[in-house]
C-alpha positions as CSV (number, residue, x, y, z in Angstrom):
1,M,-14.0,29.0,9.4
2,G,-10.9,30.0,11.4
3,V,-8.2,32.5,10.5
4,K,-5.7,29.8,9.6
5,S,-8.0,28.1,7.1
6,L,-8.9,31.4,5.5
7,L,-5.3,32.3,5.0
8,I,-4.3,28.8,3.7
9,K,-7.0,28.5,1.0
10,P,-5.6,31.1,-1.4
11,I,-2.0,29.9,-0.7
12,A,-3.0,26.3,-1.4
13,K,-4.5,27.3,-4.8
14,Y,-1.5,29.3,-5.7
15,V,1.0,26.5,-4.8
16,S,-1.1,24.0,-6.7
17,R,-1.1,26.1,-9.8
18,V,2.7,26.6,-9.7
19,N,3.2,22.9,-9.2
20,A,0.8,22.0,-12.1
21,D,2.8,24.2,-14.4
22,A,6.1,22.7,-13.4
23,F,4.7,19.1,-13.8
24,S,3.5,20.0,-17.3
25,Q,7.2,20.5,-18.2
26,A,8.4,17.4,-16.4
27,V,10.7,16.1,-19.2
28,A,12.5,19.4,-19.6
29,R,12.8,19.8,-15.8
30,Q,14.3,16.3,-15.6
31,E,17.1,17.3,-18.0
32,E,17.8,20.4,-15.9
33,T,17.8,18.4,-12.7
34,F,20.2,15.8,-14.2
35,R,22.7,18.4,-15.3
36,L,22.6,20.2,-11.9
37,L,23.1,16.9,-9.9
38,I,26.1,15.9,-12.0
39,A,27.7,19.3,-11.6
40,Q,27.1,19.5,-7.9
41,A,28.7,16.1,-7.2
42,A,31.6,16.2,-9.7
43,T,34.2,16.7,-7.0
44,T,32.9,14.0,-4.6
45,Q,34.6,10.7,-4.3
46,F,31.8,9.0,-6.2
47,G,31.9,11.7,-8.9
48,K,35.6,11.3,-9.4
49,D,35.4,7.5,-9.4
50,H,32.8,7.7,-12.1
51,D,34.2,10.6,-14.1
52,F,31.3,12.9,-13.6
53,A,33.4,15.6,-15.3
54,G,33.1,13.7,-18.6
55,I,29.4,13.1,-18.4
56,K,27.5,15.2,-21.0
57,S,24.4,13.1,-21.5
58,G,22.2,10.5,-20.0
59,A,23.9,7.9,-22.2
60,D,27.3,8.9,-20.7
61,F,25.7,8.5,-17.2
62,S,24.4,5.0,-18.0
63,Q,27.8,3.9,-19.3
64,R,29.7,5.2,-16.2
65,V,27.2,4.5,-13.4
66,P,25.5,1.1,-13.3
67,V,22.2,0.5,-11.5
68,R,22.9,-0.4,-7.9
69,D,20.9,-1.6,-4.9
70,Y,21.9,-1.0,-1.3
71,E,24.5,-3.8,-1.2
72,A,26.3,-2.5,-4.2
73,F,26.3,1.0,-2.7
74,R,27.4,-0.2,0.7
75,S,31.1,0.5,0.3
76,Y,30.4,4.2,-0.2
77,I,27.6,4.4,2.4
78,D,29.8,2.8,5.0
79,Q,32.4,5.5,4.5
80,M,29.8,8.2,4.8
81,V,28.3,6.5,8.0
82,A,31.8,6.4,9.4
83,G,31.9,10.2,9.2
84,K,33.8,10.8,6.0
85,A,32.7,13.9,4.0
86,D,32.3,14.4,0.3
87,V,31.7,10.7,-0.5
88,L,28.3,10.7,-2.3
89,W,27.4,14.4,-1.9
90,P,29.3,17.5,-0.9
91,G,29.9,17.5,2.9
92,L,28.2,15.2,5.3
93,P,24.5,14.2,5.3
94,T,22.2,16.1,7.6
95,Y,20.5,12.9,8.7
96,L,20.8,9.2,8.2
97,A,17.4,7.5,7.7
98,K,17.4,4.0,9.2
99,T,15.3,1.4,7.4
100,S,15.2,-2.4,7.7
101,G,16.3,-4.2,4.6
102,T,15.1,-7.7,3.7
103,T,18.6,-8.9,2.8
104,S,20.9,-6.1,4.0
105,G,19.9,-5.8,7.6
106,M,19.8,-2.2,8.8
107,K,20.2,0.3,6.0
108,Y,21.3,3.9,6.3
109,I,19.9,6.3,3.6
110,P,21.5,9.7,3.5
111,M,19.3,12.9,3.8
112,T,21.2,16.1,2.9
113,K,20.6,19.8,3.4
114,A,19.4,19.8,-0.2
115,S,17.1,16.8,0.0
116,T,15.6,17.0,3.4
117,P,13.3,20.0,3.0
118,H,11.5,18.3,0.1
119,H,10.1,15.6,2.3
120,V,8.0,18.2,4.3
121,K,7.4,20.4,1.3
122,T,5.9,17.6,-0.8
123,A,3.7,16.5,2.1
124,R,2.5,20.1,2.3
125,D,1.9,20.2,-1.4
126,A,-0.2,17.0,-1.2
127,L,-2.4,18.6,1.5
128,F,-2.6,21.9,-0.5
129,A,-3.6,20.0,-3.6
130,Y,-6.5,18.4,-1.6
131,V,-7.5,21.9,-0.3
132,S,-7.3,23.4,-3.7
133,R,-9.6,20.9,-5.3
134,T,-12.1,20.5,-2.4
135,G,-12.0,23.8,-0.7
136,R,-11.7,22.0,2.6
137,S,-9.2,24.3,4.3
138,D,-11.1,23.9,7.5
139,I,-9.1,20.7,8.2
140,F,-6.5,23.1,9.5
141,D,-8.9,24.5,12.2
142,G,-8.8,21.2,14.1
143,E,-6.3,18.6,15.2
144,M,-4.3,16.4,12.7
145,L,-3.1,13.0,13.9
146,Y,-0.2,11.2,12.3
147,L,0.7,7.7,13.4
148,S,4.4,7.5,12.8
149,G,7.7,6.3,14.2
150,S,9.5,7.8,17.2
151,P,11.0,11.3,16.7
152,E,13.9,10.4,19.0
153,L,17.2,10.5,17.1
154,T,20.6,9.2,17.9
155,R,24.1,10.2,16.6
156,T,26.2,8.2,14.2
157,N,29.6,9.8,14.1
158,G,28.0,13.1,14.5
159,I,25.1,12.6,12.0
160,R,21.6,12.6,13.4
161,T,20.0,9.2,12.8
162,G,16.5,7.8,13.0
163,R,13.5,6.5,11.1
164,L,12.2,8.7,8.2
165,S,9.0,9.5,10.0
166,G,10.9,10.5,13.1
167,I,13.3,12.7,11.2
168,V,10.4,14.5,9.4
169,N,8.8,15.2,12.8
170,H,11.7,17.5,13.4
171,Q,11.0,19.4,10.2
172,I,7.4,20.2,10.7
173,P,6.8,24.0,10.3
174,N,5.6,26.0,13.3
175,W,2.4,27.0,11.6
176,I,1.1,23.4,11.8
177,K,2.8,22.2,15.0
178,G,0.0,23.6,17.2
179,N,-2.6,21.3,15.4
180,K,-0.5,18.2,15.4
181,L,-1.1,15.0,17.5
182,P,0.4,13.0,19.2
183,S,2.5,15.0,21.6
184,A,6.3,14.5,21.4
185,A,6.4,12.5,24.7
186,I,3.7,10.1,23.5
187,N,5.2,9.8,20.0
188,A,8.5,8.7,21.6
189,I,7.0,5.6,23.2
190,D,8.7,2.6,21.8
191,D,6.1,-0.2,22.4
192,W,3.6,0.2,19.6
193,E,0.5,-1.1,21.5
194,T,1.3,1.1,24.5
195,K,1.8,4.0,22.1
196,V,-1.5,3.6,20.3
197,N,-3.3,3.3,23.6
198,A,-1.7,6.6,24.8
199,I,-2.5,8.3,21.5
200,A,-6.1,7.2,21.8
201,D,-6.3,8.7,25.3
202,E,-4.7,11.9,24.2
203,S,-7.0,12.4,21.2
204,L,-10.3,11.8,22.9
205,G,-12.2,15.1,23.3
206,K,-10.1,16.7,20.6
207,D,-11.6,18.1,17.3
208,L,-9.8,15.6,15.1
209,R,-10.1,16.5,11.4
210,L,-7.3,14.6,9.6
211,I,-5.6,11.3,10.2
212,G,-2.5,9.9,8.5
213,G,-0.7,6.6,8.6
214,I,-0.4,3.1,7.2
215,P,-3.9,1.6,7.0
216,P,-3.5,-1.4,9.3
217,W,-2.0,0.7,12.1
218,V,-4.8,3.3,11.7
219,Q,-7.3,0.5,12.0
220,M,-5.6,-0.5,15.3
221,Y,-6.0,3.1,16.5
222,Y,-9.7,3.2,15.5
223,E,-10.4,-0.1,17.3
224,C,-8.6,1.2,20.4
225,V,-10.8,4.4,20.4
226,L,-14.0,2.5,20.0
227,E,-13.1,0.1,22.8
228,K,-12.3,3.0,25.1
229,T,-15.5,5.0,24.3
230,G,-18.0,2.3,23.6
231,A,-19.0,4.3,20.5
232,K,-20.3,2.5,17.4
233,T,-18.3,4.4,14.9
234,I,-15.3,6.8,14.8
235,T,-17.6,9.5,13.4
236,D,-19.5,9.4,16.7
237,V,-16.3,10.3,18.5
238,F,-14.8,12.6,15.9
239,P,-17.7,14.1,13.9
240,N,-15.4,16.5,11.9
241,L,-12.9,13.9,10.8
242,T,-12.7,14.5,7.1
243,V,-9.6,13.1,5.4
244,F,-7.2,10.2,5.6
245,I,-3.7,10.4,4.3
246,Y,-1.9,7.2,3.6
247,G,1.1,5.9,1.8
248,G,3.3,2.8,1.4
249,V,0.5,0.3,0.7
250,N,-2.5,0.0,-1.5
251,F,-5.6,1.2,0.3
252,S,-8.2,-0.9,-1.5
253,P,-7.9,-4.1,0.6
254,Y,-8.5,-2.0,3.7
255,R,-11.2,0.3,2.5
256,S,-14.3,-1.6,3.5
257,Q,-13.0,-2.4,7.0
258,L,-11.9,1.2,7.7
259,N,-15.1,2.7,6.3
260,A,-17.1,0.4,8.6
261,L,-15.1,1.5,11.6
262,V,-15.4,5.2,10.7
263,G,-19.1,4.9,9.8
264,K,-18.6,6.7,6.5
265,E,-16.1,7.1,3.7
266,L,-13.5,9.7,4.4
267,D,-11.7,11.7,1.7
268,T,-8.3,10.1,1.0
269,V,-5.0,11.4,-0.2
270,E,-2.5,8.8,-1.4
271,T,1.2,9.6,-1.1
272,Y,4.4,7.8,-2.1
273,P,7.1,8.8,0.4
274,A,10.4,6.9,0.8
275,S,13.6,7.5,2.7
276,E,15.3,8.1,-0.7
277,G,12.8,10.9,-1.6
278,F,9.2,11.9,-1.7
279,I,8.3,10.4,-5.1
280,A,4.7,11.1,-5.8
281,Y,1.3,12.2,-4.4
282,Q,-2.3,12.2,-5.3
283,D,-3.2,15.6,-6.9
284,G,-6.8,14.9,-7.8
285,H,-9.6,12.4,-7.5
286,E,-10.9,12.7,-11.0
287,Q,-7.7,11.1,-12.3
288,E,-6.2,7.8,-11.4
289,G,-2.7,7.6,-9.9
290,M,-0.3,10.0,-8.2
291,I,1.6,12.9,-9.9
292,L,5.3,12.1,-10.2
293,N,7.3,14.7,-8.2
294,T,9.8,16.1,-10.6
295,E,10.4,19.2,-8.4
296,A,12.4,17.6,-5.5
297,G,16.0,17.2,-6.9
298,I,15.3,13.7,-8.1
299,Y,16.3,12.4,-11.6
300,Y,14.2,9.3,-12.5
301,E,15.1,6.3,-14.7
302,F,13.0,3.3,-15.3
303,V,13.8,-0.3,-16.1
304,V,11.3,-2.9,-17.4
305,S,10.8,-4.9,-14.2
306,D,11.7,-8.3,-15.8
307,Q,15.1,-6.8,-16.8
308,I,16.2,-5.3,-13.5
309,S,18.3,-8.3,-12.5
310,E,20.3,-8.2,-15.8
311,A,23.9,-6.9,-15.6
312,N,23.2,-3.9,-17.9
313,P,19.5,-3.4,-18.2
314,E,18.1,-0.8,-20.6
315,R,17.4,2.4,-18.7
316,L,14.6,4.6,-19.9
317,T,14.2,8.3,-19.1
318,L,10.9,9.8,-18.2
319,G,10.2,10.8,-21.8
320,Q,10.5,7.2,-22.9
321,V,8.1,5.4,-20.6
322,E,4.9,3.9,-21.8
323,L,1.5,3.3,-20.3
324,G,0.6,0.0,-18.7
325,K,4.2,-1.4,-18.4
326,N,5.7,-2.5,-15.1
327,Y,8.9,-0.6,-14.3
328,A,11.5,-0.8,-11.6
329,I,12.1,2.8,-10.5
330,V,15.7,4.0,-10.3
331,L,16.6,7.3,-8.5
332,T,19.5,9.7,-8.7
333,T,19.1,12.3,-6.0
334,N,20.4,15.4,-4.3
335,A,21.0,13.1,-1.3
336,G,23.8,11.4,-3.1
337,L,22.1,8.3,-4.5
338,W,23.2,7.5,-8.0
339,A,21.2,5.2,-10.3
340,Y,19.8,3.7,-7.1
341,N,17.3,0.8,-7.3
342,I,14.9,1.3,-4.4
343,G,13.2,-2.0,-5.0
344,D,9.7,-0.7,-6.0
345,T,7.8,-1.3,-9.2
346,V,5.5,1.3,-10.8
347,E,3.1,1.6,-13.7
348,F,2.2,4.8,-15.5
349,V,-1.5,5.6,-15.9
350,S,-1.0,9.0,-17.5
351,L,1.8,10.6,-19.5
352,D,0.4,14.1,-19.6
353,P,1.1,14.8,-16.9
354,Y,3.1,11.9,-15.6
355,R,1.0,9.9,-13.1
356,L,1.8,6.5,-11.7
357,R,0.7,3.9,-9.2
358,V,2.9,1.6,-7.2
359,T,2.5,-2.0,-8.3
360,G,4.7,-3.8,-5.8
361,R,8.3,-4.7,-4.7
362,I,10.9,-6.3,-7.0
363,K,11.6,-9.0,-4.3
364,H,8.0,-9.5,-3.4
365,F,6.5,-11.7,-6.2
366,I,5.7,-15.3,-6.9
367,S,7.4,-16.9,-9.9
368,A,8.0,-20.4,-8.6
369,F,6.8,-21.7,-12.0
370,G,7.4,-18.7,-14.2
371,E,4.1,-17.0,-13.5
372,H,5.7,-13.7,-12.1
373,V,2.6,-12.7,-10.0
374,I,2.9,-9.2,-8.6
375,A,1.2,-7.3,-5.8
376,K,-1.1,-5.3,-8.0
377,E,-2.6,-8.5,-9.3
378,V,-3.3,-10.2,-5.9
379,E,-4.6,-6.9,-4.5
380,R,-7.1,-6.6,-7.4
381,A,-8.2,-10.3,-7.0
382,M,-8.7,-9.8,-3.3
383,Q,-10.8,-6.7,-3.9
384,V,-13.0,-8.5,-6.4
385,A,-13.5,-11.5,-4.1
386,A,-14.2,-9.5,-1.0
387,D,-16.7,-7.2,-2.9
388,Q,-18.6,-10.1,-4.5
389,L,-19.0,-12.0,-1.2
390,H,-19.4,-8.8,1.0
391,L,-16.5,-9.8,3.3
392,Q,-14.1,-7.7,5.3
393,I,-10.5,-9.0,5.1
394,N,-8.1,-7.5,7.7
395,E,-4.9,-8.6,6.0
396,F,-3.6,-11.2,3.6
397,T,-0.5,-12.6,1.9
398,V,0.1,-15.2,-0.8
399,A,2.8,-17.9,-1.1
400,P,3.5,-20.8,-3.4
401,Q,3.1,-24.4,-2.1
402,V,5.6,-26.2,-4.3
403,N,5.6,-29.6,-2.6
404,P,2.2,-30.4,-1.3
405,I,1.5,-33.7,0.5
406,E,-0.7,-34.7,-2.4
407,G,-1.8,-33.3,-5.8
408,L,-0.5,-30.5,-7.9
409,P,1.3,-27.4,-6.5
410,Y,-0.8,-24.3,-5.9
411,H,-0.8,-20.7,-4.6
412,E,-2.0,-20.4,-1.0
413,W,-3.8,-17.3,0.2
414,F,-3.6,-16.6,3.9
415,L,-6.5,-14.4,5.0
416,A,-7.0,-12.8,8.4
417,T,-10.6,-11.9,9.1
418,D,-13.1,-11.5,11.9
419,D,-15.8,-12.7,9.6
420,P,-14.6,-15.9,7.9
421,P,-16.4,-16.8,4.7
422,A,-19.0,-19.6,5.0
423,Q,-17.6,-21.2,1.9
424,P,-13.9,-20.7,1.6
425,E,-13.9,-22.7,-1.6
426,A,-16.1,-20.2,-3.3
427,F,-13.9,-17.4,-2.1
428,A,-10.8,-19.2,-3.5
429,K,-12.6,-19.8,-6.8
430,I,-13.2,-16.0,-7.3
431,L,-9.6,-15.2,-6.4
432,D,-8.3,-17.8,-8.8
433,Q,-10.6,-16.6,-11.7
434,S,-9.5,-13.0,-11.2
435,M,-5.8,-14.1,-11.2
436,Q,-6.2,-16.0,-14.4
437,E,-7.9,-13.0,-16.0
438,Q,-5.0,-10.7,-15.0
439,N,-2.0,-12.9,-15.5
440,V,-1.8,-15.0,-18.7
441,Y,1.2,-17.0,-17.4
442,Y,-0.7,-18.1,-14.3
443,R,-3.7,-19.0,-16.5
444,D,-1.6,-21.2,-18.8
445,L,-0.1,-23.0,-15.7
446,I,-3.6,-23.7,-14.4
447,Q,-5.0,-24.8,-17.8
448,G,-1.9,-26.9,-18.5
449,N,-2.3,-28.8,-15.2
450,I,1.0,-27.5,-13.9
451,L,-0.8,-25.8,-11.0
452,R,-4.1,-26.5,-9.4
453,P,-6.4,-23.5,-8.6
454,A,-5.6,-21.4,-5.6
455,R,-6.4,-22.5,-2.0
456,V,-7.4,-20.3,0.9
457,T,-6.2,-20.6,4.6
458,I,-8.3,-18.6,7.1
459,L,-6.5,-17.0,10.0
460,P,-7.8,-15.2,13.1
461,G,-8.4,-11.5,12.6
462,D,-5.3,-10.5,14.6
463,A,-3.0,-13.1,13.1
464,F,-0.9,-10.7,11.0
465,R,-0.7,-8.3,13.9
466,R,0.7,-11.1,16.1
467,Y,3.1,-12.1,13.3
468,M,4.4,-8.6,12.9
469,E,4.9,-8.3,16.6
470,S,6.9,-11.6,16.6
471,Q,9.2,-10.1,14.0
472,G,9.6,-6.8,16.0
473,K,7.8,-4.9,13.2
474,L,4.6,-3.9,14.9
475,G,3.5,-0.4,13.9
476,G,5.3,2.6,12.4
477,Q,6.0,2.3,8.7
478,N,6.3,-1.5,8.7
479,K,4.2,-3.4,6.2
480,V,3.2,-7.0,5.6
481,P,4.5,-8.3,2.3
482,R,1.6,-9.1,0.0
483,L,3.4,-12.1,-1.5
484,S,6.7,-14.0,-1.5
485,N,8.4,-16.6,-3.5
486,D,9.0,-18.9,-0.6
487,R,7.3,-20.3,2.5
488,N,9.1,-18.4,5.2
489,I,6.1,-16.2,6.1
490,A,3.6,-18.9,5.3
491,D,5.1,-21.4,7.6
492,Q,5.0,-18.9,10.5
493,L,1.4,-18.0,9.7
494,M,0.4,-21.7,9.7
495,E,1.1,-21.6,13.5
496,L,-1.6,-18.9,13.8
497,R,-4.3,-20.6,11.7
498,K,-6.5,-21.9,14.5
499,Y,-9.1,-19.7,16.2
């Protein structure tokens, strides 16, 4: 064991104990955070427009500040992007995080001097929680590879601007920089396939112990390494690879494929980072879900997901949430976002302490017939079907077929796999049965002969990769939507259905 790992182990245990104590007081800490945020922003334009000086309680805040998405916030953000100070938070943002919106085009999320350090601190805390519970501080004695966006930043009226992962690259502390891959020059390559190829070349011969990234792009890296080396598994190339850190998508649909490529099951650490704030991370394997990060200057509110489109939905504080309900998560932050709907839905799996899991996106659902199918349900159904038939599915999405050429409407599942099922009908039957067990509205539509059972369309193994490339979204933090309420993605995938 090296000097760095020896030093980190006791520090990791201490930090994890401090965090656990803070998280045990989450509701009280939320009240303190709320008061501090309101006081700090009282003299900003937004604070004056919404009478922050008169806000004494959460109820006052709800009356004065409605839930907003990016479009409703745009008038304030546009002023800030134009270089005006004291709009949403005192001064100017330190960074603007660029993210592609589904309806808003390019979005700019502020990151301030107060908020930015928490992105790196929380990532560190997630790693320290892993070390504290496993004792595996030796991961710091080898290289750590993160597949992320380019660290190159531009200037927008003097404000440094880039993708969240690129911004965070500039915040990495010196004590970990010496272990980090890829190098800055390779990380700055724009073309994703070229970049992954260069990363594979650079990492060969290194003592890789940790890898981080979104599962489909990590899979692409693994496949590139195996092609270059002729090895059977990633473990043959990197025998000390121990842990995989991921976020942004559910890992379950990718687990069997990635385990097969690695040749064993790596330890995993799930995280929930967003440009708006680092919301949660996995603090233990013995409990389900991720610990809600109430120590990052974020005040959380929750709206039952079915009500989020209402003009004035009921907003619940952390102390009012219940287990097993699907909530839209609403953030008020030290980056100057106020009752901001980030578009994610979550479900609490523990209230002491508060742990949650991400269930999907508000705009990514199927309810063409009132069934309101969400990502958590289709991911569970896919896992059940793949496990029962021992199949490896590279990627998938689901869309409604409202106007079939003949027969009743149905849900169509598009599966990309290198190992197509011998009986797609059997696969579809398992998917449909699992969906009916999870979603009573879907079951009623099937049993009422409004919908016929699900159908499966098999695609080549690289179909989604080619689809994402055609959309200019190959690699980085880009993710394939699990489901949609229209046929836009489905129609494009139909062009890729032939082997």
